[in-house]
C-alpha positions in Angstrom: -34.2 56.8 31.1 -34.5 55.4 34.6 -33.2 51.9 33.8 -33.6 50.6 37.4 -37.3 51.3 37.6 -38.7 49.9 34.4 -41.9 48.0 34.5 -41.7 44.5 33.1 -44.6 42.9 31.2 -44.4 39.1 31.6 -46.1 36.7 29.2 -45.8 33.0 28.5 -42.8 31.9 26.4 -43.7 29.7 23.4 -40.3 28.1 22.6 -40.2 24.4 23.4 -37.0 24.8 25.4 -38.6 27.2 27.8 -42.1 25.8 27.9 -43.8 26.7 31.2 -41.8 29.9 31.7 -42.8 33.5 31.3 -40.7 36.0 29.5 -40.2 39.8 29.4 -37.8 42.3 27.7 -35.6 44.8 29.5 -33.8 47.9 28.3 -30.2 48.5 29.2 -27.6 51.0 27.9 -25.3 49.8 25.1 -22.6 51.8 26.9 -23.1 51.9 30.7 -20.9 55.0 30.9 -23.3 56.9 28.7 -26.8 56.0 29.9 -28.4 58.7 27.8 -27.1 57.1 24.6 -28.1 54.1 22.5 -29.9 51.2 24.2 -30.3 47.5 23.7 -32.9 45.0 24.9 -32.4 41.8 27.0 -34.7 38.8 26.8 -35.6 37.5 30.3 -37.3 34.3 31.5 -38.8 33.5 34.9 -40.4 30.7 36.8 -42.1 32.0 39.9 -41.4 30.4 43.3 -43.5 27.3 43.8 -44.4 28.3 47.4 -45.0 32.1 47.6 -45.2 31.9 51.4 -41.6 30.5 51.6 -40.2 32.7 48.9 -36.8 34.2 49.8 -35.9 36.0 46.6 -34.5 35.6 43.1 -32.0 33.0 42.0 -30.4 34.5 38.9 -29.1 31.9 36.5 -25.9 32.9 34.7 -26.3 33.1 30.9 -25.2 29.8 29.4 -23.0 27.0 30.8 -20.5 28.1 28.2 -20.1 31.5 26.7 -22.3 31.7 23.5 -25.0 29.3 24.8 -28.3 30.7 25.5 -29.1 31.5 29.2 -32.8 31.0 28.6 -32.3 27.5 27.4 -30.3 26.7 30.5 -33.0 28.3 32.6 -35.5 25.9 31.0 -33.3 22.9 31.8 -32.9 24.0 35.4 -36.6 24.7 35.8 -37.1 21.0 35.2 -34.1 19.7 37.1 -33.6 21.7 40.3 -34.8 20.1 43.5 -38.3 21.0 44.6 -37.0 22.8 47.7 -35.0 25.2 45.6 -37.9 25.9 43.1 -40.3 26.4 46.0 -38.4 29.3 47.6 -36.9 31.1 44.6 -38.1 32.9 41.6 -35.8 31.4 38.9 -34.7 34.1 36.5 -32.4 33.8 33.5 -31.5 35.8 30.5 -29.6 35.7 27.2 -26.5 37.9 27.5 -26.1 40.9 25.2 -25.9 40.4 21.5 -27.2 36.9 21.3 -30.5 34.9 21.3 -33.3 37.1 22.6 -31.0 40.0 23.6 -30.3 42.3 20.6 -28.7 39.5 18.6 -25.9 40.2 16.1 -25.7 38.1 13.0 -23.0 38.6 10.3 -23.5 35.8 7.8 -21.1 33.2 9.2 -21.0 29.9 7.4 -21.6 26.7 9.4 -17.9 25.8 9.5 -17.1 29.4 10.6 -19.4 29.0 13.6 -17.1 26.3 14.9 -14.1 28.6 15.0 -13.2 27.6 18.5 -12.6 23.9 17.7 -11.8 24.4 14.0 -9.0 21.8 13.3 -6.2 23.3 11.3 -5.1 21.9 7.9 -1.9 23.9 8.2 -1.0 27.2 9.9 -1.3 29.4 6.8 -4.7 28.0 6.0 -5.8 28.6 9.6 -4.6 32.2 9.6 -6.8 32.9 6.5 -9.7 31.1 8.0 -9.7 32.8 11.4 -8.9 36.2 9.9 -12.0 35.8 7.6 -14.2 35.1 10.6 -12.9 38.3 12.4 -13.4 40.4 9.2 -17.0 39.2 8.8 -17.8 40.2 12.4 -16.0 43.6 12.0 -17.8 44.4 8.8 -21.3 44.0 10.3 -20.8 44.8 14.0 -18.2 47.5 14.6 -20.8 49.7 16.3 -21.3 47.3 19.1 -18.0 45.5 19.5 -16.5 48.0 22.1 -19.4 47.1 24.4 -19.1 43.3 24.4 -17.5 42.4 27.7 -18.1 40.4 30.9 -18.1 43.7 32.9 -20.9 45.0 30.8 -22.9 41.8 31.2 -22.4 42.1 34.9 -23.7 45.7 34.7 -26.7 44.3 32.8 -27.2 41.8 35.6 -27.4 44.6 38.2 -30.1 46.4 36.1 -32.0 43.1 36.1 -31.7 42.9 39.9 -32.9 46.4 40.4 -35.9 46.1 38.1 -36.9 42.9 39.9 -37.0 44.9 43.1 -34.3 42.9 44.9 -31.7 44.5 47.1 -29.7 41.3 46.9 -29.8 38.4 44.4 -28.6 34.8 44.7 -26.8 33.4 41.7 -26.1 30.0 40.0 -23.6 29.8 37.2 -21.7 27.2 35.2 -18.4 27.3 33.3 -18.2 30.8 31.8 -21.1 31.7 34.1 -18.8 31.1 37.1 -16.4 33.7 35.9 -19.3 36.1 35.3 -20.6 35.4 38.8 -17.2 36.1 40.2 -17.0 39.4 38.3 -20.5 40.4 39.5 -19.6 39.6 43.1 -16.5 41.8 42.9 -18.2 44.6 41.1 -21.4 44.6 43.2 -20.7 42.8 46.5 -23.4 44.8 48.3 -26.0 43.2 46.0 -24.9 39.5 46.4 -26.7 37.0 48.5 -26.0 33.2 48.1 -23.7 32.2 45.2 -23.1 28.8 43.6 -20.4 28.5 41.0 -20.3 25.0 39.4 -17.6 23.8 37.0 -15.4 26.7 37.3 -13.2 28.7 34.9 -9.9 29.7 36.4 -9.6 33.4 37.0 -6.2 33.2 35.4 -7.6 32.0 32.0 -8.9 35.4 30.7 -8.9 34.3 28.0 -6.2 32.6 26.0 -5.4 30.3 28.9 -8.9 28.8 28.5 -7.7 27.5 25.1 -4.2 26.4 25.9 -5.2 24.7 29.1 -7.6 22.5 27.2 -4.9 20.7 25.3 -3.7 18.5 28.2 -7.2 18.2 29.8 -8.7 16.9 26.5 -5.9 14.4 26.2 -6.4 13.2 29.8 -10.2 12.9 29.3 -9.8 11.0 26.0 -7.4 8.5 27.7 -9.8 8.1 30.6 -12.6 7.2 28.2 -10.2 4.8 26.4 -9.6 3.0 29.6 -13.3 2.7 30.2 -13.9 1.4 26.7 -11.1 -1.2 27.2 -13.0 -2.5 30.3 -16.0 -3.0 28.0 -14.2 -4.6 25.1 -16.6 -7.5 25.1 -19.4 -5.0 24.2 -17.6 -2.6 21.8 -14.6 -4.6 20.5 -12.3 -1.6 20.5 -9.3 -3.1 22.3 -8.5 -4.8 25.6 -6.3 -2.0 26.8 -6.6 1.7 26.9 -3.6 2.1 24.7 -5.2 -0.1 22.0 -8.5 1.8 22.2 -6.7 5.1 21.9 -4.6 3.9 18.9 -7.8 2.8 17.1 -9.4 6.1 17.8 -6.3 8.0 16.5 -6.5 6.0 13.3 -10.1 7.1 12.9 -9.0 10.8 13.3 -6.3 10.2 10.6 -9.0 8.9 8.2 -11.0 12.1 8.7 -8.0 14.3 7.8 -8.5 13.4 4.1 -12.3 13.4 3.8 -15.3 13.1 6.1 -15.9 9.7 7.6 -19.5 8.7 7.2 -20.7 6.7 10.2 -24.2 5.3 10.2 -25.3 8.2 7.9 -23.6 11.0 9.9 -20.6 12.8 8.2 -17.7 13.4 10.5 -15.1 15.8 9.1 -11.8 16.7 10.7 -13.3 19.2 13.0 -16.6 17.6 13.8 -15.1 14.2 14.6 -13.2 15.9 17.5 -16.0 18.2 18.5 -18.5 15.4 19.0 -16.0 13.5 21.1 -15.4 16.7 23.2 -19.1 16.9 23.9 -19.3 13.3 25.0 -16.1 13.4 27.1 -17.7 16.2 29.1 -19.6 13.5 31.0 -18.9 9.9 31.8 -22.6 9.4 31.5 -22.0 9.7 27.7 -19.0 7.4 27.5 -21.2 4.6 26.1 -22.3 6.8 23.2 -18.8 7.7 22.2 -17.8 4.1 22.3 -20.8 3.2 20.2 -19.8 5.8 17.6 -16.3 4.5 17.4 -17.6 0.9 17.3 -19.8 1.8 14.3 -16.9 3.6 12.6 -14.5 0.7 13.1 -16.7 -2.3 12.7 -19.7 -0.9 10.8 -23.4 -1.2 11.6 -25.9 1.3 12.9 -25.8 3.3 16.1 -27.6 2.0 19.1 -31.0 3.8 19.5 -29.8 5.6 22.6 -26.7 7.0 20.7 -28.9 8.1 17.9 -31.2 9.9 20.3 -28.2 11.5 22.1 -26.7 12.8 18.8 -29.8 14.0 17.1 -29.7 17.5 18.7 -26.1 18.0 17.6 -27.0 17.6 14.0 -30.5 19.0 14.0 -29.3 22.5 13.2 -25.9 24.4 13.1 -24.7 26.3 16.1 -26.7 29.5 16.6 -24.9 32.3 14.9 -25.6 35.1 17.3 -24.2 33.0 20.1 -21.0 32.4 18.1 -20.6 36.1 17.4 -21.3 37.2 21.0 -18.9 34.5 22.2 -16.1 35.8 20.0 -16.8 39.4 20.8 -16.7 39.0 24.5 -13.5 36.8 24.5 -11.9 39.6 22.6 -13.6 42.4 24.5 -12.4 41.2 27.9 -8.7 41.0 27.0 -6.3 41.9 24.3 -5.0 38.8 22.5 -1.4 38.4 21.3 -1.0 39.7 17.7 2.2 37.8 16.8 1.5 34.9 14.4 4.8 33.3 15.3 3.7 32.7 18.9 0.6 30.9 17.7 2.5 28.8 15.2 5.0 27.7 17.8 2.3 26.8 20.3 0.2 25.0 17.7 3.2 22.8 16.7 4.2 22.1 20.3 0.7 21.4 21.6 0.0 19.2 18.6 3.0 17.1 19.2 2.5 16.7 22.9 -1.4 16.5 23.0 -2.5 15.4 19.5 -6.2 15.1 20.2 -7.0 18.8 20.4 -3.7 20.6 20.8 -3.4 22.0 17.3 -6.9 23.3 17.3 -6.8 24.9 20.7 -3.3 26.4 20.8 -3.4 27.7 17.2 -4.3 31.2 16.0 -7.9 32.4 16.6 -10.1 35.1 15.2 -9.5 37.1 18.4 -5.9 37.7 17.2 -7.3 39.8 14.3 -9.8 41.7 16.4 -10.4 45.3 15.1 -11.0 47.0 18.5 -9.1 46.9 21.7 -10.8 46.3 25.1 -12.1 49.6 26.5 -11.3 48.6 30.1 -9.2 45.9 31.8 -10.7 42.7 33.2 -12.0 42.8 36.8 -9.3 41.9 39.3 -10.7 39.0 41.2 -8.1 39.0 43.9 -9.2 42.2 45.6 -12.4 43.8 46.7 -15.1 43.5 49.3 -16.1 39.8 49.9 -19.5 38.4 49.1 -21.5 37.0 52.0 -20.7 33.4 50.9 -19.9 31.2 47.9 -20.2 27.5 47.3 -17.9 26.2 44.6 -18.7 22.8 43.0 -16.3 20.8 40.9 -16.0 17.2 39.5 -12.4 16.0 40.0 -12.2 14.6 36.4 -14.0 17.4 34.6 -12.4 18.0 31.2 -13.6 21.5 30.2 -13.2 23.2 33.6 -10.7 21.0 35.5 -10.6 20.7 39.2 -7.4 22.8 39.4 -9.5 25.7 38.1 -11.9 25.3 41.0 -9.0 25.2 43.4 -7.7 28.4 41.9 -11.1 30.1 42.3 -11.2 28.9 45.9 -7.8 30.6 46.5 -9.2 33.9 45.0 -12.3 33.8 47.2 -10.5 32.5 50.3 -12.5 34.6 52.8 -15.9 33.6 51.7 -15.9 30.4 49.6 -16.0 26.6 50.2 -15.1 24.1 47.6 -17.3 21.0 47.2 -15.5 18.3 45.1 -17.2 15.1 43.8 -14.6 12.4 43.4 -14.1 9.9 40.6 -16.4 11.9 38.3 -16.0 13.3 34.8 -18.9 15.6 34.5 -19.4 19.3 33.4 -22.3 21.0 35.3 -22.7 18.8 38.4 -25.6 20.3 40.3 -28.3 19.1 39.8 -27.6 17.4 36.4 -25.4 14.6 37.5 -27.8 13.5 40.2 -25.2 13.0 42.9 -27.4 12.9 46.0 -24.6 14.1 48.3 -23.8 17.1 46.1 -27.5 17.9 45.7 -28.0 17.8 49.5 -25.1 20.2 50.2 -26.0 22.7 47.5 -29.7 22.6 48.3 -29.0 23.1 52.0 -26.9 26.2 51.2 -29.4 27.7 48.8 -32.5 27.1 50.9 -31.2 27.3 54.5 -27.9 29.2 54.0 -25.9 26.2 55.4 -22.4 26.6 54.0 -19.9 23.8 54.8 -17.5 24.8 57.6 -14.6 23.6 55.4 -13.9 22.3 51.9 -15.6 19.0 51.3 -15.1 16.0 49.1 -18.0 13.6 48.5 -17.9 10.2 46.6 -19.5 9.4 43.3 -22.8 7.9 44.5 -24.2 7.1 41.1 -23.7 3.8 39.3 -20.0 3.3 38.6 -20.2 4.4 35.0 -16.5 5.1 34.9 -15.5 1.6 36.3 
């Protein structure tokens, strides 16, 4: 089959998250080294350029802001949020990466708790070994035939098929979090097909992939303490303590309560994992600080949530995490890199991180299902410190981002020293800055680059121009 010359049939998508977009399916090889073998399908979405006369090409959106989240949902969000100038001159195209969502999804019967394997909070090490091994065994039982082909390099190869089928010699790219790593891999594997690249909220190239987990322990601690300081400055509203230390101590007592049995707060059950996971979601943006404070206020003092908090939380509890995203996330984390197999290493790290960074250290440094993976990676990760340069890259980072800290962006800048510029927004805790934080200075720089090709002459730091939510 000539994969690069397929004819796509576009039709309106009917999911609420992608309303107004059109979709199509594309065929790619399961194994790109054997194009005559088994194939899989990818689900694509598109919003055509608003001004055909000004169209300059395709802006491909990386699949998901975090590995395992649907790229088509992110595309729908961007279709509504991007500046008019960007939507006018680009066809926005997104896709669900292989083995999830609309792209040959893999389901294996994971329980709701098992779908939260990443942040699963250990009872003790032996229990966690059994839990994570069971998750790996379930995936292996149902998906051994596809596991060797789950990797970032194969997703990048899928992206190049998408580019060719769309009839583009070069594509521009916008990616967040895991999507920044994927964009970097694509730029190194296919530099001749890269146009303008924006990587926002960057993964460090040194994280692949256990470093992503162990790095989170101190970053989560820092983010939680930053929020505690904010809540202390709003003690008159929430009554959580007049100092950050007192707020943090009260929150730690709440975590201790959840160790025994779920804490029900305003009708929502928070178990030992979920009580941390909800906080992680809200610590990803200082725009959500007030919602976390309201949850803790309701847990400590009683009473209902504020309507705005209830509205913010509703999507988190509406349905469990999509299973195919969980399976694909796990498969790619294990497919990119061979994880350590020594249980003693994980037990030592779990104990050390838990003592030093108690908020998330035990969960993130402990053993994971990837340690029990039944297949080894079929090729090494893409070396990001060598290769032909892309024409240009704009790297965007908030200086207080928890999930992808500023240091990771600095490291990506070092890797792409010849072609990249780093745009930092100061005094800001936010994951996915452009265009979601609505910082006018950031939006102006990124829009100018995407539309007119104006890349800053040097790295640039801009202030937080929004209301001082973190003050």
